[in-house]
N, C-alpha and C positions, 0 to 999 in steps of 0.2 A: 434298393436297400433303404429302409425307413430309419428314422432317428431312433425309434423304439428298438428296432433290431440291432442297432449299433450300440445301444446303451445297456440293454439287458443281456447278460452273458449266457442265459439259459433259455434258448428258444426251442430247439429240437436237437436230438441226437441224430446226426445224418449217417445212418449205416447203409442207406441205399437212396438212390434218386431215380425217378420221383418217389416221394413218400407214398406208402400204400393207401393212405386216405385219399389220394388223388385218383386211384383206380375206380373204374366204373364198369357196369355190365356191358359186354360187347354184343350189340344186337345181331351182328352177323355171325357170331360164334365161329371164327375162322378155324380151318383145319390145321392141325399141327404139321401135317405133311407139307402144306404150302408155306406155312410160316418159316419152317426150317430148311426148305429146299435149297435156298441160295446161301445159307449161313456156313461159315467156317466151323466145322465140327472136329477140328484136330486137337483142340486144347480146351475142353469144357470143364466147368465145375459141376459136381453132382451134390445135391442137397436133399436129404430125407428128413421130413418134419414129423415129430411124434408129439401130438398135442395133449399130453397127459402129465400131471404132476401130483405128488402126494399131498401137497398143500399149495395154496396160491399166496405168494408173497404180497404184502400190502402195496408195493410199488409197481407190481407187474401188470403191464398192458399187452403182453404177448398173447398169441393165439393158443390158449391151452385151457383145459378143464381140470377140476379136482377129481381125482380118482376115476375109476371106470367100472361100470356094472359088469357082472360075470359075462364073459364072452366078447366084450366090446374090443379089447385090444387084439384078439384073434381076428375078429371081423374087420378091424381097421387094417391089419396086415394083409388080409385077403384083398381088400380094396387097393392097397398099395401095390400088391403084386399085379392086379389087373391093370392099374395105371402104368406100371413099369412095362408090361407087355405091350400095351397100346402105344406108349411113347416110343419104345424101341422099334416097333414095327413101322411107325410113321416116320421116324427119323433116319432109319438105316437104308432107305432105298438107294440113295445116290452114293453114299460113302459110309464106312464104319464110324461109329462114335469112338472118340478117344478122350478119356478123362485125365486131367492133369492134377485134380485135387478133389477131395470128397469131405463131406461133413454130415453128421447127424445132430440135429438140434431140436428145439421144442419151445415150450414144454421141457420135459426131462426124458431124453431117450432111455436113461437107465431106470425109468419107471417100469419098463418092460422087464420080464424075467430073463434069466440067462438063456433059456431055450428060445424065447422070442427075439432076443438080440442076435442069436445065431441066424434066425430066419431073416431078420432085418439085413444082416450082412449078405445072406444068400440073395435077397432081392437086389441089392446093389451090384453084386458080382454076376450072378446068373441071369437076373432079370435085365440089368442095364449094361452088363459087360465091363464093369469097372474092376480093375485089379487092385483091390484094397491094400495088398501087401507091397505094391510097387509105387504107390502115390501117397502123399500126405493125407491122413484121415484124422479129422478132429471130431471129438465127441463131447457133448455137454453132460454134466452129471450134478447131482446134489449129494451132500454128505450122507443123508439117510439111505440113498439108493446105490451108493458106491460100495456095494458088497463084494466080497472076495470072488464069488462065482461069476458075477457080472463082469468084474474087472478082468478076470481070467479069459473070458470069451473075447472081450475087446482087445486085450493084448495079443491073444493068439491070432485074431483076424486082421491084425496089422495096424491098430490104432497108434498113431504117432504123437497125438496131443490129446490130453484129457483136461477139460476146463471145469473147474469146480466153483460153483457159486456159493461163497461163504458170506460175503457182504460185511460181516463184522465178527471179530473174535470175542467181543464183549457181549455177554449174554443179554444184558439189559438193552443194548442197542439193537441186537437182533430182534428182541421182542418189540421194540419201538417201531421197527420197520416191518412188523408183522411177518417175521421170519423165525418161527419158533424152533429153536435148536439149542443144544448145550455144547459148550466148547469142548468138553471131553469127547463127545461124539464126533465133532469136527476133526479133532486131532487123530482119533482112531481111523477115520476115513482117509485122512492124508497119509497115515502110516500104511494103510492097505494099498493106496495108489502107488506110493514109492516102492512097495514090495513087488509090484507088477513090472517095474522097470520100463513103463511107457516113457519114451524119450523126453517128452515135454509136458510138464505140469503147469497149467495156468490157474491162478487164483483170482477171482473177482471180489473186489471190495467196494464199498459205497461210502461216500462222505456226504455230510449234510443231514444226517439222521438227528432227530430230536434228542437233545441231551448230550450229543457228541461234542467233545472238546478237542483241541489240538493234541492234548496229552493222550486221550483215549484213542484218537486216530493213529498216532504214532505207535501206541501199544499194539493196535491191530496190525499195523504194517510190520512191526518187529516180530509179532507172532507168525505172520506169513513168511517173513524172510528166514525164520528159523528152519523152514523146510526147503530153502534154496530153490524156489520155483523158477523155472526157466522164463516164465512170463507172469506179469501181473497186469490186470486191468483195473484202473481206478475210475469208478463211475460216480458222477454227481447224482444225488437223489432227485428224482422228479416225482411230483404228485400228479398223475394223469387222470383224466375223467374216467369214471366208472370203476376205478381200482379201489382196493380196500382202504388205502390211506385217504383217498378222495372222499369216501363215505365217512371216514373217521373225522375228517376236517369239515364235514357238512358241505362239501362242494365248493369251498372257498377258492376263488380264482383271482387272477390279477397279479401284478408285480409285487415282489417282496424284497425291497432293497437290502434289508438287514440279512435276510437269508442268502441273497445273492452274494453279499460281501463275505458271509461266513463260508459259503462253498468255495469261493475264489481263494480265500485264505487257506482253507484246508487242502485245496488242490495244490497250491504252491508249496505248502509244507510237505505234502506227500511226494510231489515231483522232486523236490530238492533232496528229500530223504533217500529216495530210490537212486537218484543220480549219484549221491555220495556213497551208495553201497554197490556201485559197479553196474548199474542198469543203464541202458540207453533208451531214450524216448523215441517211440515210433509214431505216435500220434498223441492227441490230447489224453486219450485213455490208456494206450498200450505202452508198456515198458518191458523190455527184454533184457535178460541177463547177458552180459557182453560175450560170454562163451557158450551161449545156448545155440543148439542146432537150428538152422533156418527151417521154417515150416512152409513157407510159400513155395509153390512149384515155380521153377525158373522160367517155364514156358507158358505160365498163365498170368494174365494181367486183368484185374477186376475192372479196370476202366474200359476195356475193349472186348474181352472174350465173353462168350455166352455161358449161361448157367441153366441146368435142368433141375427143377425142383419137383419132388414127389411128395404127396400128402397135402391135405388141406392145411393152410398156413404157410406153404412153401411158394416161393416166387420162381419164375423162369424168365430168362432174359434172352431175347434176340436183339439184333440191331434195330429192328423196326417196332417191336412190341415187348413190353414187360407185362406178364400175366400171372394170374394165380387163381385161387378160389375166393369166395367171399371172406370178409374180415369182420371180426367183432371182438369186443372185450367182455361184455355182459355174459354171465354164465348161461342164461337161458338161450341166448342167440348162439353162443359158441357150441352148446350141445346140439342145437338144431342143425348147424352147419356140419358138424361131425357126423351126425346121423344121415344127413343127405349124402355126404361123401361115401360113407360105408355102403349106401344103397345104390351108388352110381355104377352103371355098367358100361357107359360110353365115355371114355377118356380121350377121345381122338380130337377134341376141340378145345380151344381156349374160351373161358367163360367170363372172366373179369380181368381188366387190364388197363394199360395206358399206352397209347400209340406214341412212338418216339419219332419226331421229325429231326432233320439234320441239326437244327439249332439246339434242341433238347439234348441231342447226343454230345454236342460240344460242351454244354453245361455239365452234363454228367461227368465227362472226362476231366473237366477243370475241377469240379468238386471232389471227385474221388482221388485226384492227385494232390490238390492243394491242402486237403485236410490231413495228409500224411506229412511227417516231419521232413522227409526227403524232398517233398515238393514236386514241381513239374518242370522238366526240361522243355524249353520253348521249341527247340528243334523237333522233339518227338511230336508235340502237338501239331506243328506246322506240316510235318511229313504226313500226318494222318488226315488233316482237314484242309490243308492248302492255305490256311490263314494263321495268324498268331493269336494268342489269348488277348493281347492288347487290341487287335483289330475287332474281336468279337465282344469283349467285355471290358473295354478300356475305362468306362465310367466307374464301374464297380471296383476294378483293380486300383485305380488311382485313389478312390475313397478309402480303401483298406490301407494303402501306403500312407496316405495323409494322416490316418489315425495311428500309425505306427505298428500296424498288425501285419503288414506285408513288407518284406525287406526292401524291394524296389520294384515298382510296377513295370519298368522297361528293361528289367534284367533278363539275361539269357536263361536264367533258372529261377522260376518263381517259387518262393519259399516263405511261409509264415514266420514271423518273428516269435520268440518265446511267448510274448504277450498275445500275439495273434493265435498261437496254438491254445493258449489258456481260454480264449474266446471262440473256440471252434464252433460251439453250439449257437453262436450268433453269426459267425462268418458264413457257415454253410447255408442256413435258412435265408440269409441275406442275398444269396446267389440264386435262390429258386426263381424260376420264371414266373411272370404274372399269371400265366395259365395254370401252372401247378399250384400257386398260392390260392387262386380262386377256387380250384377244385377241392383243395384241402379245406378251405373255409366253408364250402357248401356241403361237406361230408356230414351225413347224418349219423351221429354216434349211436352205437347199439352194443 
């Protein structure tokens, strides 16, 4: 963990480990059948990726493209069906698949028409065997695509959580983030979502936008709270390479102490505001209303259980390999990868990934647990790995404790302090292995 990583609070958002820029082409193209043969398939996550959006936000570096030529979404769903058939055939030899949770992400899944969303649900249910009405199903949407007919399909097919990317209720801030929208349209979308009675509404908001002040940030939060969302995600703005904001800023890189200070100030103001309004903090980003229904499946743990991802842009996890298709941010490269995916007929092998050795598995478990507010029970870690976190990562944990970001390195329950949670985007990357850091540094952006 370097001095720079401990002093700059915004390194990386760690939503998965290893980071996808550490993935590489797998020269042996291992068969899915062999990869999954010895895996526990009794509590899996299912993820379907839809790489289409009506617009591309200026901060977005996700795998997605703007719009779709006639016929492309249908051809993409055809390929998704072929992949589902191949994956299920490869994985169902020894035991049936059982899914504990499901999600549709992107991109914007609701870019699809209502009829295409029906087909997407059919692929998950009939193609993969997931019972969407019996497990938590989370779907991402945008205000422009949260139309009544699409929402009706999602509600009828079992959606339990709808996540709406709003980012700001202030029109000028939305424009500054290259997120063209009008507040009136956002409010109308929220009304339609509430009319569907989907149990959990999540609203995404961003702090650190040019021109944003504490007052306008709190106004956005209050506008969101008026809808009593069960969940709120508060994201710091990042300017990533090859994104619209990166081009707007002419590729300016490097630390920005004033911006870091502003984002930390807005984070603390937002955190305190939500805590005062009856929300509990689940992680640096996630806040849940105290009376909101739980969305995580009781028998699924992201630290240890596997995931099957369908679609280019989706990841799959086994205990030995994390794999996906190629990744890009630039529009030309993204379109080429989607075209290649649509033309693929053989989905029985892993193409791009990162092999997990036992030490990387320990790091992943530590990261995925420590970055949650509830932290990591040491007994759980020891039961799984036969060692303690202090045995494996003593130097790093003592450093965090010395800085005041970890409650106590030798505790029976490792938990970040409130200030440690505030610096999650430095804590997580500081725990990346040297091998993952080197692979990320060598990644050729495209």
